[in-house]
C-alpha positions in Angstrom: -0.2 0.2 0.1 2.9 2.5 0.6 4.5 1.8 -2.7 1.3 3.6 -4.7 1.5 7.1 -2.2 4.4 8.5 -4.1 2.9 7.0 -7.4 -0.5 8.8 -6.3 1.1 12.2 -5.1 3.1 12.3 -8.6 -0.1 12.0 -10.4 -1.9 14.4 -8.7 0.7 16.9 -8.8 0.3 15.9 -13.2 -3.4 16.8 -12.8 -2.9 19.9 -10.9 -0.1 21.6 -13.0 -2.4 20.7 -16.1 -4.9 22.1 -14.7 -3.1 25.7 -13.7 -2.3 25.1 -17.4 -5.7 25.5 -18.9 -6.4 28.2 -16.5 -3.0 29.8 -17.9 -4.4 29.5 -21.2 -7.3 31.3 -20.6 -5.5 33.9 -18.6 -3.0 35.3 -21.7 -5.6 34.1 -24.7 -5.0 38.0 -25.8 -0.8 37.5 -25.9 -1.1 33.6 -27.5 -3.7 33.4 -29.9 -5.1 35.4 -32.9 -8.5 36.3 -32.2 -10.2 39.5 -32.8 -13.6 38.1 -31.5 -12.3 37.5 -28.1 -13.0 41.7 -27.8 -16.2 41.2 -29.9 -18.0 39.0 -27.8 -17.1 40.5 -24.4 -19.2 44.0 -26.0 -22.7 44.3 -26.6 -22.1 42.4 -29.9 -25.7 42.1 -30.8 -25.5 45.0 -32.8 -22.2 45.2 -34.1 -20.9 44.1 -37.3 -17.9 41.4 -37.2 -14.8 42.4 -36.8 -12.1 42.0 -40.0 -9.8 39.1 -40.0 -8.1 37.0 -41.5 -9.4 33.4 -42.1 -6.0 31.0 -42.6 -4.6 33.2 -38.9 -7.8 32.8 -37.1 -7.7 28.7 -38.2 -4.3 28.8 -37.3 -4.9 30.6 -34.1 -8.3 28.5 -33.3 -6.4 25.2 -34.3 -3.2 25.9 -31.8 -5.8 26.7 -28.9 -8.0 23.6 -29.9 -4.8 21.3 -29.7 -3.5 22.7 -26.3 -6.5 22.1 -24.7 -6.9 18.6 -26.0 -3.7 17.3 -25.1 -4.0 18.7 -21.9 -7.7 17.1 -21.7 -6.0 13.8 -22.6 -3.8 14.1 -20.3 -6.2 14.5 -17.5 -8.0 11.9 -18.3 -5.1 9.7 -18.7 -4.4 11.0 -15.1 -8.0 10.5 -13.3 -8.8 7.0 -15.2 -5.6 5.5 -16.3 -7.7 3.9 -19.2 -5.9 3.6 -22.5 -9.3 3.2 -24.7 -10.7 6.1 -22.7 -8.2 7.9 -24.5 -8.4 6.3 -27.6 -11.9 7.3 -27.7 -12.1 10.5 -27.0 -8.9 11.6 -28.8 -11.4 10.4 -31.8 -14.1 12.5 -30.4 -12.0 15.4 -30.0 -11.0 14.8 -33.7 -14.3 14.6 -35.5 -15.3 17.5 -32.6 -13.1 19.4 -34.2 -13.5 18.8 -38.2 -17.6 19.4 -37.3 -17.1 22.2 -35.3 -14.4 24.4 -36.7 -16.3 23.4 -40.6 -19.9 25.3 -38.9 -17.5 28.2 -37.5 -16.0 29.3 -41.1 -19.6 28.2 -42.7 -21.6 30.5 -40.4 -18.6 33.4 -40.8 -18.3 33.5 -44.5 -22.5 31.9 -46.0 -23.8 34.9 -44.5 -23.5 38.7 -44.2 -25.3 38.9 -41.3 -24.2 35.2 -39.4 -26.5 34.4 -36.6 -24.5 35.5 -33.0 -25.3 33.0 -30.4 -24.6 30.4 -32.3 -21.5 31.5 -33.9 -20.7 32.5 -30.1 -21.6 29.1 -28.5 -19.7 27.3 -31.9 -16.8 29.2 -31.2 -16.8 28.7 -27.3 -16.7 24.8 -27.6 -13.2 25.6 -30.2 -11.8 27.6 -27.5 -12.4 26.3 -24.4 -12.1 22.7 -22.9 -15.8 22.2 -22.8 -15.1 18.7 -23.6 -13.1 18.0 -20.5 -16.1 18.5 -18.4 -18.5 16.7 -20.3 -16.2 13.5 -20.7 -14.9 13.5 -17.2 -18.2 12.6 -15.7 -19.6 10.7 -18.7 -16.8 8.4 -18.1 -16.8 8.5 -14.3 -20.6 7.5 -15.0 -19.4 4.3 -17.1 -16.6 3.4 -15.0 -19.2 3.1 -12.0 -21.9 0.7 -14.1 -19.2 -0.9 -15.1 -18.1 -2.4 -11.3 
């Protein structure tokens, strides 16, 4: 029993570091990522026009941020559940969700002159925040409890 304690402390330490990294991504988002929509959605955006943006740079910034969140989220899921099947499934889901959401995001931006800002806001939110982690942890925990 005493042999597992240093391992649990190490896992807990890594978990805390991963969570701190997620917080730091949010704290320094203005400096780390190109996203003209940060200021746009912080204001009263319903009565404004979309800001000018560079599509490729915006895609790369969102993809980089999503990738960072995905890596940290997969690490957190592994530290919590220590199950490679969960990591494999989560990786596939993260990839598929990214393809669907980034497609929807740019479709909404380019398909109409005045897109629905609320839908655009929430699609972007799923791309730039670790919301899938918030959904996956309870889902996998529930699955684990059901299997016992």
